[in-house]
Phi, psi and omega in degrees: 000129180275169187294325181294320178293321178296317178295324177295320179294317180294312180294325176296320178295318179293318178297321178297319178297316180292341179274355179292125182305136178070312182292309179298318178296322179295320178296317180295314180293320180293333180263013179055046177064017177299319179299330179292320179292318178299315182293327177301313180294319180297318177293324178295317177297316178298319178300314181297316180295321178296320179294317180296320181272005179056046178254167175294140182230017180302316181297323180291320177295316178298323178296322177294320177295319179298322179297330178279315182286340183297350178291343177260115192307305185292314180294321181299317180299314180296317180295322178297318180293315179297317180297319178300316180296316180297317179296318179295319178293320176300316181294322181289326182286336179082203185283177178286151179288141176280150181298135178059033180293330184273357183280133178269129179271108184292326182295328181274348178087008177213000000 
């Protein structure tokens, strides 16, 4: 497992926790919106690593948007849940397909 997939799973787990009704909101409010700022930076780091490793980065961009929109309680909760799902699906799908990956090379015999 490469580092970008691991970071997507970790950020997805944190986003899922922050999306839990009342509990996630209570943590965010009790910490004076600190988790949103932390997650913005964490998603930015994940985004940079995904770009360097040529992996999908949709979940990281959505996570950064969620960190900004998360200041609004109802919308933030929904966005955290959606972002967690997108991050988990991104991690499960793996990297981007290489060009002509499905072509069989007859000269090599496989």
